[in-house]
mmCIF file of the N, C-alpha and C atoms, coordinates in Angstrom:
data_MODEL
# 
_entry.id   MODEL 
# 
loop_
_atom_site.group_PDB 
_atom_site.id 
_atom_site.type_symbol 
_atom_site.label_atom_id 
_atom_site.label_alt_id 
_atom_site.label_comp_id 
_atom_site.label_asym_id 
_atom_site.label_entity_id 
_atom_site.label_seq_id 
_atom_site.pdbx_PDB_ins_code 
_atom_site.Cartn_x 
_atom_site.Cartn_y 
_atom_site.Cartn_z 
_atom_site.occupancy 
_atom_site.B_iso_or_equiv 
_atom_site.pdbx_formal_charge 
_atom_site.auth_seq_id 
_atom_site.auth_comp_id 
_atom_site.auth_asym_id 
_atom_site.auth_atom_id 
_atom_site.pdbx_PDB_model_num 
ATOM 1   N N  . UNK A 1 1  ? -7.141  8.827   10.659 1.00 0.00 ? 1  UNK A N  1 
ATOM 2   C CA . UNK A 1 1  ? -7.060  7.484   10.153 1.00 0.00 ? 1  UNK A CA 1 
ATOM 3   C C  . UNK A 1 1  ? -8.368  7.086   9.490  1.00 0.00 ? 1  UNK A C  1 
ATOM 4   N N  . UNK A 1 2  ? -9.452  7.004   10.221 1.00 0.00 ? 2  UNK A N  1 
ATOM 5   C CA . UNK A 1 2  ? -10.714 6.670   9.565  1.00 0.00 ? 2  UNK A CA 1 
ATOM 6   C C  . UNK A 1 2  ? -11.072 7.828   8.650  1.00 0.00 ? 2  UNK A C  1 
ATOM 7   N N  . UNK A 1 3  ? -11.408 7.515   7.421  1.00 0.00 ? 3  UNK A N  1 
ATOM 8   C CA . UNK A 1 3  ? -11.722 8.551   6.444  1.00 0.00 ? 3  UNK A CA 1 
ATOM 9   C C  . UNK A 1 3  ? -10.502 9.131   5.757  1.00 0.00 ? 3  UNK A C  1 
ATOM 10  N N  . UNK A 1 4  ? -9.323  8.675   6.114  1.00 0.00 ? 4  UNK A N  1 
ATOM 11  C CA . UNK A 1 4  ? -8.096  9.162   5.488  1.00 0.00 ? 4  UNK A CA 1 
ATOM 12  C C  . UNK A 1 4  ? -7.897  8.455   4.156  1.00 0.00 ? 4  UNK A C  1 
ATOM 13  N N  . UNK A 1 5  ? -7.503  9.199   3.147  1.00 0.00 ? 5  UNK A N  1 
ATOM 14  C CA . UNK A 1 5  ? -7.253  8.595   1.846  1.00 0.00 ? 5  UNK A CA 1 
ATOM 15  C C  . UNK A 1 5  ? -5.906  7.871   1.848  1.00 0.00 ? 5  UNK A C  1 
ATOM 16  N N  . UNK A 1 6  ? -5.735  6.997   0.885  1.00 0.00 ? 6  UNK A N  1 
ATOM 17  C CA . UNK A 1 6  ? -4.452  6.307   0.735  1.00 0.00 ? 6  UNK A CA 1 
ATOM 18  C C  . UNK A 1 6  ? -3.355  7.330   0.444  1.00 0.00 ? 6  UNK A C  1 
ATOM 19  N N  . UNK A 1 7  ? -3.670  8.301   -0.386 1.00 0.00 ? 7  UNK A N  1 
ATOM 20  C CA . UNK A 1 7  ? -2.685  9.332   -0.720 1.00 0.00 ? 7  UNK A CA 1 
ATOM 21  C C  . UNK A 1 7  ? -2.297  10.129  0.529  1.00 0.00 ? 7  UNK A C  1 
ATOM 22  N N  . UNK A 1 8  ? -3.282  10.486  1.334  1.00 0.00 ? 8  UNK A N  1 
ATOM 23  C CA . UNK A 1 8  ? -3.005  11.245  2.554  1.00 0.00 ? 8  UNK A CA 1 
ATOM 24  C C  . UNK A 1 8  ? -2.188  10.433  3.545  1.00 0.00 ? 8  UNK A C  1 
ATOM 25  N N  . UNK A 1 9  ? -2.549  9.173   3.715  1.00 0.00 ? 9  UNK A N  1 
ATOM 26  C CA . UNK A 1 9  ? -1.808  8.289   4.611  1.00 0.00 ? 9  UNK A CA 1 
ATOM 27  C C  . UNK A 1 9  ? -0.374  8.132   4.123  1.00 0.00 ? 9  UNK A C  1 
ATOM 28  N N  . UNK A 1 10 ? -0.204  7.917   2.831  1.00 0.00 ? 10 UNK A N  1 
ATOM 29  C CA . UNK A 1 10 ? 1.137   7.757   2.252  1.00 0.00 ? 10 UNK A CA 1 
ATOM 30  C C  . UNK A 1 10 ? 1.999   8.983   2.514  1.00 0.00 ? 10 UNK A C  1 
ATOM 31  N N  . UNK A 1 11 ? 1.422   10.163  2.297  1.00 0.00 ? 11 UNK A N  1 
ATOM 32  C CA . UNK A 1 11 ? 2.162   11.397  2.563  1.00 0.00 ? 11 UNK A CA 1 
ATOM 33  C C  . UNK A 1 11 ? 2.531   11.502  4.042  1.00 0.00 ? 11 UNK A C  1 
ATOM 34  N N  . UNK A 1 12 ? 1.577   11.194  4.907  1.00 0.00 ? 12 UNK A N  1 
ATOM 35  C CA . UNK A 1 12 ? 1.788   11.342  6.352  1.00 0.00 ? 12 UNK A CA 1 
ATOM 36  C C  . UNK A 1 12 ? 2.919   10.441  6.840  1.00 0.00 ? 12 UNK A C  1 
ATOM 37  N N  . UNK A 1 13 ? 3.042   9.245   6.297  1.00 0.00 ? 13 UNK A N  1 
ATOM 38  C CA . UNK A 1 13 ? 4.095   8.332   6.758  1.00 0.00 ? 13 UNK A CA 1 
ATOM 39  C C  . UNK A 1 13 ? 5.325   8.326   5.844  1.00 0.00 ? 13 UNK A C  1 
ATOM 40  N N  . UNK A 1 14 ? 5.327   9.176   4.845  1.00 0.00 ? 14 UNK A N  1 
ATOM 41  C CA . UNK A 1 14 ? 6.465   9.314   3.908  1.00 0.00 ? 14 UNK A CA 1 
ATOM 42  C C  . UNK A 1 14 ? 6.764   8.031   3.149  1.00 0.00 ? 14 UNK A C  1 
ATOM 43  N N  . UNK A 1 15 ? 5.705   7.434   2.591  1.00 0.00 ? 15 UNK A N  1 
ATOM 44  C CA . UNK A 1 15 ? 5.842   6.261   1.728  1.00 0.00 ? 15 UNK A CA 1 
ATOM 45  C C  . UNK A 1 15 ? 5.233   6.625   0.380  1.00 0.00 ? 15 UNK A C  1 
ATOM 46  N N  . UNK A 1 16 ? 5.920   6.288   -0.691 1.00 0.00 ? 16 UNK A N  1 
ATOM 47  C CA . UNK A 1 16 ? 5.460   6.597   -2.032 1.00 0.00 ? 16 UNK A CA 1 
ATOM 48  C C  . UNK A 1 16 ? 4.057   6.031   -2.275 1.00 0.00 ? 16 UNK A C  1 
ATOM 49  N N  . UNK A 1 17 ? 3.152   6.878   -2.785 1.00 0.00 ? 17 UNK A N  1 
ATOM 50  C CA . UNK A 1 17 ? 1.762   6.485   -3.020 1.00 0.00 ? 17 UNK A CA 1 
ATOM 51  C C  . UNK A 1 17 ? 1.661   5.271   -3.945 1.00 0.00 ? 17 UNK A C  1 
ATOM 52  N N  . UNK A 1 18 ? 2.401   5.265   -5.032 1.00 0.00 ? 18 UNK A N  1 
ATOM 53  C CA . UNK A 1 18 ? 2.339   4.142   -5.985 1.00 0.00 ? 18 UNK A CA 1 
ATOM 54  C C  . UNK A 1 18 ? 2.748   2.831   -5.325 1.00 0.00 ? 18 UNK A C  1 
ATOM 55  N N  . UNK A 1 19 ? 3.776   2.887   -4.490 1.00 0.00 ? 19 UNK A N  1 
ATOM 56  C CA . UNK A 1 19 ? 4.192   1.678   -3.782 1.00 0.00 ? 19 UNK A CA 1 
ATOM 57  C C  . UNK A 1 19 ? 3.125   1.240   -2.789 1.00 0.00 ? 19 UNK A C  1 
ATOM 58  N N  . UNK A 1 20 ? 2.507   2.202   -2.096 1.00 0.00 ? 20 UNK A N  1 
ATOM 59  C CA . UNK A 1 20 ? 1.461   1.863   -1.128 1.00 0.00 ? 20 UNK A CA 1 
ATOM 60  C C  . UNK A 1 20 ? 0.315   1.120   -1.820 1.00 0.00 ? 20 UNK A C  1 
ATOM 61  N N  . UNK A 1 21 ? -0.064  1.575   -3.003 1.00 0.00 ? 21 UNK A N  1 
ATOM 62  C CA . UNK A 1 21 ? -1.128  0.899   -3.755 1.00 0.00 ? 21 UNK A CA 1 
ATOM 63  C C  . UNK A 1 21 ? -0.692  -0.519  -4.124 1.00 0.00 ? 21 UNK A C  1 
ATOM 64  N N  . UNK A 1 22 ? 0.551   -0.686  -4.517 1.00 0.00 ? 22 UNK A N  1 
ATOM 65  C CA . UNK A 1 22 ? 1.042   -2.025  -4.848 1.00 0.00 ? 22 UNK A CA 1 
ATOM 66  C C  . UNK A 1 22 ? 1.066   -2.931  -3.614 1.00 0.00 ? 22 UNK A C  1 
ATOM 67  N N  . UNK A 1 23 ? 1.390   -2.374  -2.442 1.00 0.00 ? 23 UNK A N  1 
ATOM 68  C CA . UNK A 1 23 ? 1.350   -3.155  -1.199 1.00 0.00 ? 23 UNK A CA 1 
ATOM 69  C C  . UNK A 1 23 ? -0.090  -3.576  -0.907 1.00 0.00 ? 23 UNK A C  1 
ATOM 70  N N  . UNK A 1 24 ? -1.017  -2.648  -1.057 1.00 0.00 ? 24 UNK A N  1 
ATOM 71  C CA . UNK A 1 24 ? -2.422  -2.955  -0.780 1.00 0.00 ? 24 UNK A CA 1 
ATOM 72  C C  . UNK A 1 24 ? -2.989  -3.991  -1.736 1.00 0.00 ? 24 UNK A C  1 
ATOM 73  N N  . UNK A 1 25 ? -2.503  -3.996  -2.963 1.00 0.00 ? 25 UNK A N  1 
ATOM 74  C CA . UNK A 1 25 ? -2.958  -4.965  -3.965 1.00 0.00 ? 25 UNK A CA 1 
ATOM 75  C C  . UNK A 1 25 ? -2.113  -6.237  -3.966 1.00 0.00 ? 25 UNK A C  1 
ATOM 76  N N  . UNK A 1 26 ? -1.242  -6.358  -2.993 1.00 0.00 ? 26 UNK A N  1 
ATOM 77  C CA . UNK A 1 26 ? -0.301  -7.486  -2.825 1.00 0.00 ? 26 UNK A CA 1 
ATOM 78  C C  . UNK A 1 26 ? 0.524   -7.792  -4.076 1.00 0.00 ? 26 UNK A C  1 
ATOM 79  N N  . UNK A 1 27 ? 0.837   -6.748  -4.822 1.00 0.00 ? 27 UNK A N  1 
ATOM 80  C CA . UNK A 1 27 ? 1.728   -6.914  -5.972 1.00 0.00 ? 27 UNK A CA 1 
ATOM 81  C C  . UNK A 1 27 ? 3.183   -6.811  -5.536 1.00 0.00 ? 27 UNK A C  1 
ATOM 82  N N  . UNK A 1 28 ? 3.411   -6.117  -4.441 1.00 0.00 ? 28 UNK A N  1 
ATOM 83  C CA . UNK A 1 28 ? 4.739   -5.988  -3.844 1.00 0.00 ? 28 UNK A CA 1 
ATOM 84  C C  . UNK A 1 28 ? 4.563   -6.087  -2.339 1.00 0.00 ? 28 UNK A C  1 
ATOM 85  N N  . UNK A 1 29 ? 5.665   -6.335  -1.644 1.00 0.00 ? 29 UNK A N  1 
ATOM 86  C CA . UNK A 1 29 ? 5.646   -6.403  -0.196 1.00 0.00 ? 29 UNK A CA 1 
ATOM 87  C C  . UNK A 1 29 ? 6.646   -5.388  0.337  1.00 0.00 ? 29 UNK A C  1 
ATOM 88  N N  . UNK A 1 30 ? 6.286   -4.677  1.403  1.00 0.00 ? 30 UNK A N  1 
ATOM 89  C CA . UNK A 1 30 ? 7.176   -3.631  1.919  1.00 0.00 ? 30 UNK A CA 1 
ATOM 90  C C  . UNK A 1 30 ? 8.413   -4.209  2.599  1.00 0.00 ? 30 UNK A C  1 
ATOM 91  N N  . UNK A 1 31 ? 9.473   -3.431  2.550  1.00 0.00 ? 31 UNK A N  1 
ATOM 92  C CA . UNK A 1 31 ? 10.684  -3.778  3.290  1.00 0.00 ? 31 UNK A CA 1 
ATOM 93  C C  . UNK A 1 31 ? 10.367  -3.641  4.786  1.00 0.00 ? 31 UNK A C  1 
ATOM 94  N N  . UNK A 1 32 ? 11.181  -4.242  5.650  1.00 0.00 ? 32 UNK A N  1 
ATOM 95  C CA . UNK A 1 32 ? 10.923  -4.101  7.087  1.00 0.00 ? 32 UNK A CA 1 
ATOM 96  C C  . UNK A 1 32 ? 10.819  -2.645  7.573  1.00 0.00 ? 32 UNK A C  1 
ATOM 97  N N  . UNK A 1 33 ? 11.699  -1.724  7.133  1.00 0.00 ? 33 UNK A N  1 
ATOM 98  C CA . UNK A 1 33 ? 11.538  -0.346  7.594  1.00 0.00 ? 33 UNK A CA 1 
ATOM 99  C C  . UNK A 1 33 ? 10.221  0.295   7.113  1.00 0.00 ? 33 UNK A C  1 
ATOM 100 N N  . UNK A 1 34 ? 9.813   -0.020  5.889  1.00 0.00 ? 34 UNK A N  1 
ATOM 101 C CA . UNK A 1 34 ? 8.559   0.519   5.370  1.00 0.00 ? 34 UNK A CA 1 
ATOM 102 C C  . UNK A 1 34 ? 7.368   -0.104  6.090  1.00 0.00 ? 34 UNK A C  1 
ATOM 103 N N  . UNK A 1 35 ? 7.448   -1.391  6.370  1.00 0.00 ? 35 UNK A N  1 
ATOM 104 C CA . UNK A 1 35 ? 6.380   -2.055  7.124  1.00 0.00 ? 35 UNK A CA 1 
ATOM 105 C C  . UNK A 1 35 ? 6.232   -1.404  8.495  1.00 0.00 ? 35 UNK A C  1 
ATOM 106 N N  . UNK A 1 36 ? 7.343   -1.034  9.115  1.00 0.00 ? 36 UNK A N  1 
ATOM 107 C CA . UNK A 1 36 ? 7.314   -0.351  10.421 1.00 0.00 ? 36 UNK A CA 1 
ATOM 108 C C  . UNK A 1 36 ? 6.643   1.003   10.300 1.00 0.00 ? 36 UNK A C  1 
ATOM 109 N N  . UNK A 1 37 ? 6.938   1.753   9.237  1.00 0.00 ? 37 UNK A N  1 
ATOM 110 C CA . UNK A 1 37 ? 6.282   3.048   9.021  1.00 0.00 ? 37 UNK A CA 1 
ATOM 111 C C  . UNK A 1 37 ? 4.772   2.876   8.894  1.00 0.00 ? 37 UNK A C  1 
ATOM 112 N N  . UNK A 1 38 ? 4.359   1.857   8.148  1.00 0.00 ? 38 UNK A N  1 
ATOM 113 C CA . UNK A 1 38 ? 2.935   1.606   7.944  1.00 0.00 ? 38 UNK A CA 1 
ATOM 114 C C  . UNK A 1 38 ? 2.277   1.249   9.277  1.00 0.00 ? 38 UNK A C  1 
ATOM 115 N N  . UNK A 1 39 ? 2.894   0.337   10.017 1.00 0.00 ? 39 UNK A N  1 
ATOM 116 C CA . UNK A 1 39 ? 2.344   -0.065  11.313 1.00 0.00 ? 39 UNK A CA 1 
ATOM 117 C C  . UNK A 1 39 ? 2.261   1.124   12.266 1.00 0.00 ? 39 UNK A C  1 
ATOM 118 N N  . UNK A 1 40 ? 3.323   1.914   12.325 1.00 0.00 ? 40 UNK A N  1 
ATOM 119 C CA . UNK A 1 40 ? 3.317   3.088   13.193 1.00 0.00 ? 40 UNK A CA 1 
ATOM 120 C C  . UNK A 1 40 ? 2.231   4.070   12.774 1.00 0.00 ? 40 UNK A C  1 
ATOM 121 N N  . UNK A 1 41 ? 2.068   4.249   11.461 1.00 0.00 ? 41 UNK A N  1 
ATOM 122 C CA . UNK A 1 41 ? 1.050   5.157   10.951 1.00 0.00 ? 41 UNK A CA 1 
ATOM 123 C C  . UNK A 1 41 ? -0.356  4.711   11.296 1.00 0.00 ? 41 UNK A C  1 
ATOM 124 N N  . UNK A 1 42 ? -0.543  3.398   11.420 1.00 0.00 ? 42 UNK A N  1 
ATOM 125 C CA . UNK A 1 42 ? -1.841  2.832   11.795 1.00 0.00 ? 42 UNK A CA 1 
ATOM 126 C C  . UNK A 1 42 ? -1.986  2.671   13.307 1.00 0.00 ? 42 UNK A C  1 
ATOM 127 N N  . UNK A 1 43 ? -0.924  3.025   14.031 1.00 0.00 ? 43 UNK A N  1 
ATOM 128 C CA . UNK A 1 43 ? -0.876  2.881   15.481 1.00 0.00 ? 43 UNK A CA 1 
ATOM 129 C C  . UNK A 1 43 ? -1.143  1.433   15.893 1.00 0.00 ? 43 UNK A C  1 
ATOM 130 N N  . UNK A 1 44 ? -0.448  0.528   15.198 1.00 0.00 ? 44 UNK A N  1 
ATOM 131 C CA . UNK A 1 44 ? -0.566  -0.907  15.466 1.00 0.00 ? 44 UNK A CA 1 
ATOM 132 C C  . UNK A 1 44 ? 0.830   -1.492  15.593 1.00 0.00 ? 44 UNK A C  1 
ATOM 133 N N  . UNK A 1 45 ? 0.897   -2.660  16.194 1.00 0.00 ? 45 UNK A N  1 
ATOM 134 C CA . UNK A 1 45 ? 2.166   -3.389  16.257 1.00 0.00 ? 45 UNK A CA 1 
ATOM 135 C C  . UNK A 1 45 ? 2.421   -4.017  14.890 1.00 0.00 ? 45 UNK A C  1 
ATOM 136 N N  . UNK A 1 46 ? 3.660   -4.016  14.478 1.00 0.00 ? 46 UNK A N  1 
ATOM 137 C CA . UNK A 1 46 ? 4.000   -4.549  13.159 1.00 0.00 ? 46 UNK A CA 1 
ATOM 138 C C  . UNK A 1 46 ? 3.553   -6.003  13.017 1.00 0.00 ? 46 UNK A C  1 
ATOM 139 N N  . UNK A 1 47 ? 3.663   -6.798  14.076 1.00 0.00 ? 47 UNK A N  1 
ATOM 140 C CA . UNK A 1 47 ? 3.265   -8.201  14.033 1.00 0.00 ? 47 UNK A CA 1 
ATOM 141 C C  . UNK A 1 47 ? 1.768   -8.413  13.895 1.00 0.00 ? 47 UNK A C  1 
ATOM 142 N N  . UNK A 1 48 ? 0.981   -7.371  14.186 1.00 0.00 ? 48 UNK A N  1 
ATOM 143 C CA . UNK A 1 48 ? -0.476  -7.474  14.053 1.00 0.00 ? 48 UNK A CA 1 
ATOM 144 C C  . UNK A 1 48 ? -0.939  -7.377  12.604 1.00 0.00 ? 48 UNK A C  1 
ATOM 145 N N  . UNK A 1 49 ? -0.094  -6.809  11.737 1.00 0.00 ? 49 UNK A N  1 
ATOM 146 C CA . UNK A 1 49 ? -0.534  -6.630  10.346 1.00 0.00 ? 49 UNK A CA 1 
ATOM 147 C C  . UNK A 1 49 ? 0.386   -7.265  9.320  1.00 0.00 ? 49 UNK A C  1 
ATOM 148 N N  . UNK A 1 50 ? 1.591   -7.657  9.737  1.00 0.00 ? 50 UNK A N  1 
ATOM 149 C CA . UNK A 1 50 ? 2.532   -8.301  8.817  1.00 0.00 ? 50 UNK A CA 1 
ATOM 150 C C  . UNK A 1 50 ? 3.041   -9.596  9.415  1.00 0.00 ? 50 UNK A C  1 
ATOM 151 N N  . UNK A 1 51 ? 3.222   -10.608 8.588  1.00 0.00 ? 51 UNK A N  1 
ATOM 152 C CA . UNK A 1 51 ? 3.860   -11.839 9.009  1.00 0.00 ? 51 UNK A CA 1 
ATOM 153 C C  . UNK A 1 51 ? 5.356   -11.662 8.872  1.00 0.00 ? 51 UNK A C  1 
ATOM 154 N N  . UNK A 1 52 ? 6.045   -11.931 9.935  1.00 0.00 ? 52 UNK A N  1 
ATOM 155 C CA . UNK A 1 52 ? 7.498   -11.723 9.925  1.00 0.00 ? 52 UNK A CA 1 
ATOM 156 C C  . UNK A 1 52 ? 8.188   -13.065 10.086 1.00 0.00 ? 52 UNK A C  1 
# 
């Protein structure tokens, strides 16, 4: 996790890299299943990083 690239993280959680960049730049927002993948990949609760 620390030192992991966005591309590496995206591959590890099976989320498209281009979409991940758009999520990070708040140009798009992930669907609930994708938000869960991101939270799981960060080993965090979904409610800790996303407003639901």
